[in-house]
N, C-alpha and C positions, 0 to 999 in steps of 0.2 A: 617854541619852537612847534609846530604841528608835524606829524609824520604821516606817512600812509604804506600803506603795506603793498611792495609790487612782487610778482612772482616771478619765475626764470625756469624755465628747464634745459637743466644741465645733463649732461652723462652722470650716471648712478656710479662709475668707477670715480670721475671727477671730484664728486661732494665726497667719498669715502677716502678719497687721498687726503683733501683737504683738513676733513676731519683730524683725521690719523698723523700728519703735520701742525695740526691744533692752528689752524688757520680762522681767523673770523670770516667766516663768508661774506655774514652782513656790513659788515665793517669794510672787507675788502670791495666789495660790490657796490656799496657808497663811495667810497673813495675812486674807485674806478670811473664811476657816475659825473663827479665834481671836477676830476682830471678831463675827461672829455669836454664836458660844457664849460671848462677854462680855454681848452684847445681850438674848439668850436667859435667861442668869442672873438678869442685873438686873431684867427681866420679872418671872420667878418670883419673885425676891425680894420684890418689889413687892405681889405678889399675896398672899404669905405673909403678908408684913406687913398688907396689906389685912385678910386674913382675921382675924390675932389682934387688930388693934386693933378692928376691931369687934365684938371679943367683950369686949374689954375698955375701960376707958377713958383711953386715951393723949391726950394733950394737942397731941402734936405730929401732923402728917401722915406718912404712910411717906416721901413724898419728901426731907422734913428729916430723917427718923432717919436713912435712907440717907446723904446728905449729909453729916450727921455721921459716921456709919461710913467715910466713903472720907477725910474729913479726919483721920482719927486714924492711919491707916493710915498 
């Protein structure tokens, strides 16, 4: 897996508090980015399913279809 370095500006006090609390800043940022990407992908999928379902006569709403898809994985 290839990694790149990403930088962000944060208030000095915030970084100092994180260090005092033993927070792994890199891991926290990485996890937050992964969660945001998942959230946006789900939103995108819902939007696409809504667009498709509005063009066809699906019986199940998009949220039910997504839930069924997740359960099958």
